[in-house]
C-alpha positions in Angstrom: 0.0 0.0 0.0 2.8 2.4 0.9 4.5 1.4 -2.4 1.5 2.5 -4.4 1.1 5.8 -2.6 4.8 6.5 -3.0 4.4 5.8 -6.7 1.6 8.2 -7.0 3.5 10.9 -5.2 6.5 10.4 -7.5 4.3 10.6 -10.6 2.6 13.8 -9.4 6.0 15.3 -8.6 7.4 14.2 -12.0 4.3 15.7 -13.7 4.9 19.0 -11.9 8.5 19.0 -12.9 7.6 18.4 -16.5 4.9 21.1 -16.3 7.3 23.6 -14.9 9.9 22.6 -17.5 7.4 23.0 -20.4 6.2 26.3 -19.0 9.7 27.6 -19.2 9.6 26.9 -23.0 6.2 28.7 -23.3 4.1 25.5 -23.3 1.3 24.3 -21.0 0.2 20.6 -20.6 -3.4 21.3 -21.6 -4.3 22.8 -25.0 -6.6 25.9 -25.3 -9.1 26.6 -28.0 -8.6 30.2 -29.2 -9.6 32.5 -32.0 -6.9 34.4 -33.8 -7.7 37.4 -36.1 -4.9 38.8 -38.2 -5.6 41.7 -40.6 -9.3 40.9 -40.6 -8.7 37.2 -41.3 -10.1 34.9 -38.6 -9.1 31.3 -37.7 -9.8 29.0 -34.8 -6.9 26.9 -33.4 -5.7 24.8 -30.5 -2.5 25.8 -28.8 -0.3 24.7 -25.9 1.5 28.1 -25.8 1.3 29.7 -22.4 0.9 33.4 -23.3 -0.2 35.7 -26.2 3.3 36.5 -27.4 4.3 32.9 -27.7 1.2 32.1 -29.6 1.8 35.0 -32.1 5.4 33.8 -32.5 4.3 30.3 -33.1 1.8 31.5 -35.8 4.5 33.7 -37.3 2.4 36.8 -36.9 4.3 40.0 -37.8 3.5 43.2 -35.9 5.3 46.4 -34.7 4.9 49.1 -32.1 2.1 50.9 -34.1 0.0 47.8 -34.5 -2.8 46.9 -32.0 -2.9 43.5 -30.2 -6.2 43.3 -28.3 -4.7 41.2 -25.5 -1.5 42.0 -23.5 1.5 40.1 -24.9 2.4 38.6 -21.5 -1.2 37.6 -20.7 -1.8 33.9 -20.1 -3.9 32.3 -22.7 -7.3 31.0 -21.6 -9.6 28.7 -23.3 -12.0 30.7 -25.6 -9.7 33.7 -25.9 -10.1 35.9 -28.9 -6.9 37.6 -30.0 -6.9 40.2 -32.7 -3.9 41.8 -34.4 -4.7 45.0 -36.2 -2.3 46.4 -38.7 -2.0 50.2 -38.1 -0.6 52.4 -40.7 -0.3 56.3 -40.7 0.2 58.6 -43.7 0.7 62.3 -43.9 -1.1 64.1 -46.8 -1.2 67.7 -47.9 -4.3 69.4 -49.4 -4.2 72.7 -51.2 -6.3 75.7 -50.0 -6.8 78.8 -52.0 -6.7 82.2 -50.2 -8.8 84.7 -52.1 -7.5 88.2 -52.7 -9.3 91.4 -51.7 -10.3 94.2 -53.9 -9.2 97.7 -52.7 -10.6 100.9 -54.2 -8.3 103.9 -54.0 -9.3 107.5 -54.8 -7.4 109.0 -57.7 -7.5 112.8 -57.9 -5.9 112.7 -61.4 -8.7 110.5 -62.9 -12.1 111.9 -63.9 -15.0 111.1 -61.6 -16.9 108.1 -62.9 -13.9 106.5 -64.5 -11.8 103.8 -63.0 -8.7 101.7 -63.9 -7.1 98.6 -62.5 -3.6 99.4 -61.3 -2.9 95.9 -59.8 -4.4 92.7 -60.9 -5.4 90.4 -58.0 -3.8 87.0 -57.5 -5.0 84.2 -55.4 -2.7 83.0 -52.6 -2.2 79.3 -51.6 -1.8 77.4 -48.4 -1.3 73.7 -47.7 -3.3 71.9 -45.0 -1.4 69.0 -43.4 -3.3 66.0 -42.2 -2.4 62.6 -40.6 -4.5 59.7 -42.0 -4.7 56.5 -39.9 -5.6 53.1 -41.5 -6.7 49.9 -39.7 -6.0 46.9 -41.8 -5.9 49.1 -44.9 -9.2 51.0 -44.1 -9.1 54.7 -43.2 -10.4 55.2 -39.7 -9.2 58.7 -38.8 -8.2 62.0 -40.4 -6.5 64.5 -38.1 -5.6 68.1 -38.9 -2.0 68.8 -38.0 -1.2 72.3 -39.3 -1.6 74.9 -42.1 1.4 76.1 -44.0 1.6 79.3 -46.2 2.9 78.8 -49.7 2.2 82.1 -51.3 0.5 85.4 -50.2 -2.6 86.6 -52.1 -2.0 89.9 -54.0 -4.9 92.3 -53.6 -6.5 93.8 -56.7 -6.3 97.6 -56.7 -8.7 99.8 -58.6 -8.1 103.5 -59.0 -11.4 105.4 -58.8 -11.5 108.9 -60.3 -12.6 111.7 -58.1 -11.7 114.7 -60.3 -14.9 116.5 -61.2 -15.8 117.3 -64.8 -17.9 120.4 -64.8 -19.9 121.8 -67.7 -19.9 125.5 -68.0 -21.8 127.8 -70.3 -20.4 129.8 -73.2 -21.6 131.5 -76.3 -20.8 128.4 -78.2 -22.8 126.0 -76.0 -21.1 124.0 -73.2 -17.4 123.3 -72.8 -15.6 121.0 -70.3 -13.5 122.3 -67.4 -11.7 120.3 -64.7 -12.3 121.4 -61.1 -10.4 120.0 -58.2 -12.4 118.2 -55.5 -10.9 120.4 -52.8 -10.8 124.0 -53.9 -8.1 125.3 -51.6 -6.1 127.3 -54.1 -5.2 130.8 -53.3 -4.7 131.8 -56.9 -3.8 135.3 -58.0 -3.3 136.2 -61.7 -0.6 138.8 -61.6 0.7 141.5 -64.0 -2.7 143.0 -64.5 -3.4 146.6 -63.2 -6.6 148.4 -62.8 -7.6 151.5 -60.9 -11.2 150.5 -60.3 -12.6 151.0 -56.8 -15.0 149.1 -54.6 -17.5 152.0 -54.6 -20.1 150.1 -56.7 -22.9 147.8 -55.7 -21.6 144.8 -53.8 -23.0 141.3 -54.6 -22.0 137.7 -53.7 -21.5 135.3 -56.6 -20.2 131.9 -57.2 -17.3 132.3 -59.6 -15.8 129.6 -61.8 -13.6 129.8 -64.9 -13.5 128.8 -68.5 -11.3 129.0 -71.6 -11.0 128.1 -75.2 -13.9 129.8 -76.9 -13.7 132.0 -80.0 -16.8 134.1 -79.9 -18.9 135.3 -76.9 -22.7 135.7 -76.8 -22.3 139.4 -77.6 -20.1 138.6 -80.6 -16.8 139.7 -79.1 -13.7 137.6 -78.9 -13.2 136.4 -75.3 -10.1 137.7 -73.5 -8.7 138.3 -70.0 -11.3 140.7 -68.7 -14.4 138.9 -70.1 -16.9 137.3 -67.8 -20.0 135.2 -68.5 -23.1 136.1 -66.6 -26.9 135.5 -66.2 -28.0 138.7 -68.1 -31.2 138.9 -66.0 -28.9 139.5 -62.9 -26.0 141.3 -64.5 -26.8 142.8 -67.9 -24.5 142.5 -70.9 -21.9 145.3 -71.0 -21.9 145.7 -67.2 -18.5 146.4 -65.7 -17.8 144.2 -62.7 -14.9 144.8 -60.3 -13.3 141.7 -58.8 -11.0 142.5 -55.9 -9.1 139.2 -56.1 -7.6 140.4 -59.3 -7.7 144.1 -58.7 -9.4 144.4 -62.1 -12.7 145.4 -63.8 -14.3 142.8 -66.0 -17.0 143.2 -68.7 -20.1 141.0 -68.9 -20.0 139.8 -72.5 -20.9 136.1 -72.4 -23.5 133.8 -71.0 -24.8 130.2 -71.1 -27.5 127.8 -70.0 -25.5 126.6 -67.0 -25.2 130.1 -65.6 -28.3 131.0 -63.6 -28.7 133.5 -60.8 -25.7 134.9 -58.9 -23.1 133.0 -60.9 -20.3 134.2 -63.1 -17.6 132.6 -65.2 -14.2 134.3 -65.6 -12.4 133.8 -68.9 -8.8 132.7 -68.4 -6.1 132.0 -71.0 -5.2 128.4 -70.3 -6.4 125.3 -68.6 -3.9 125.4 -65.8 -5.3 128.8 -64.6 -8.8 127.4 -65.0 -7.9 124.4 -62.9 -6.1 126.4 -60.2 -9.0 128.8 -59.8 -11.6 126.0 -59.4 -14.8 127.4 -57.9 -15.0 130.2 -55.3 -17.7 132.2 -53.6 -16.5 135.8 -53.8 -17.7 139.4 -53.4 -17.8 141.5 -56.6 -18.8 145.2 -57.3 -21.1 146.4 -60.1 -19.2 149.5 -61.3 -21.6 150.5 -64.0 
């Protein structure tokens, strides 16, 4: 009886030693039924391997630090375990992004009002958007924005808008065009003209502009320095009008449809003088 018990004890001890020995090589005495899924392909198998890593090595499954193993590598395998190895791949991509240009309008005092010109053509800029794409077993599962990089600046379109006024003034030959600055801040004095007229006549306020370039006035005379155009119902033809700004007496010899009420046009010899004078509200004196 003791012999039999000793034999059983020895057998159990031997089995334990063998089990410990096999465990050191990654084996267990009993097999486990497990399911292994690699890159989406599933298979059922029996294994004596003791942990997940040993099983994957046995099955020659390739994986790296980016890949996902659903069970810890050092975890002991249990019957019915499901182990999935997911191949993870990352890719950096760049996408183009257009940056629209703006249109800027700039006042141009040298361009007639109502006219415009493009001084700079607009050009679209370009940026690049950087993304990281993640694939599981070849299928895209995530797209993550990383940064935006500038490639080229947009160039704004510039339009010059005219603000110089074009004024129609009356004359004996119809209407003629005169340029008048937007801001009439000129202190213009035409020199080298002498006159002994005094300011002892009737004083009236008028809006005075200027014109040039006509051959015959409404009264049939040739316009010259000293000729003014008037509304004859206010200042009759032939009236002498003293203008203190010039220290000179002018004669009302011209008119036109644009001159109504207390308005006068002063004849000047060239366009530069016309431009410099612009439009002024002044006091004049009716001499006779």
